[in-house]
C-alpha positions in Angstrom: 163.0 -63.7 -125.2 165.9 -66.0 -124.2 167.5 -68.0 -126.9 167.2 -71.7 -125.8 170.4 -72.8 -127.8 172.4 -70.1 -126.1 171.2 -71.2 -122.8 172.0 -74.9 -123.5 175.6 -73.9 -124.6 176.1 -71.9 -121.4 174.8 -74.8 -119.3 177.0 -77.4 -121.2 180.1 -75.3 -120.4 179.0 -74.7 -116.8 177.9 -78.2 -116.0 180.1 -80.5 -118.4 179.0 -83.8 -116.4 175.3 -83.1 -116.5 173.2 -85.5 -118.6 171.4 -84.3 -121.8 168.1 -84.7 -119.9 169.3 -82.5 -117.0 170.5 -79.7 -119.4 167.1 -79.9 -121.5 165.2 -79.5 -118.1 167.3 -76.7 -116.9 167.1 -74.9 -120.2 163.4 -75.2 -120.4 163.0 -73.8 -116.9 165.3 -70.9 -117.7 163.6 -70.0 -121.0 160.2 -70.2 -119.3 161.2 -67.8 -116.6 160.3 -64.8 -119.0 156.8 -65.6 -118.8 156.4 -65.7 -115.0 159.3 -63.4 -113.6 160.6 -60.0 -114.0 163.9 -58.5 -113.0 163.0 -56.1 -110.0 165.6 -53.7 -108.9 163.9 -52.1 -105.7 165.1 -48.4 -105.0 165.7 -49.3 -101.3 165.1 -52.0 -98.7 161.9 -50.3 -97.3 160.5 -50.5 -100.9 161.2 -54.2 -101.2 159.8 -54.8 -97.7 156.5 -53.2 -98.5 156.2 -55.1 -101.7 156.7 -58.3 -99.7 154.0 -57.2 -97.1 151.5 -56.7 -100.1 152.1 -60.3 -101.1 154.7 -60.1 -103.9 156.9 -63.2 -104.3 160.7 -62.7 -104.7 163.5 -65.2 -105.4 166.8 -63.7 -104.2 170.0 -65.1 -105.9 173.6 -64.5 -105.1 176.5 -65.9 -106.9 178.9 -67.7 -104.8 182.4 -66.2 -104.6 183.9 -69.7 -105.5 181.6 -70.0 -108.5 182.9 -67.0 -110.4 184.5 -67.7 -113.7 
């Protein structure tokens, strides 16, 4: 389980101009991810494609090079 206060701390540092409501919404969404999503590390591209064909839903995230701290 993700600690909501730790998530808020990271979000405050990362987005210092965000409003309290924006930070709260983002934290709620992140903390709620545990219930809906699992970290998946497919062994190869063929495995991922096969799972997509079977109806699996994936969200692919990539950190932008200019966003690295």
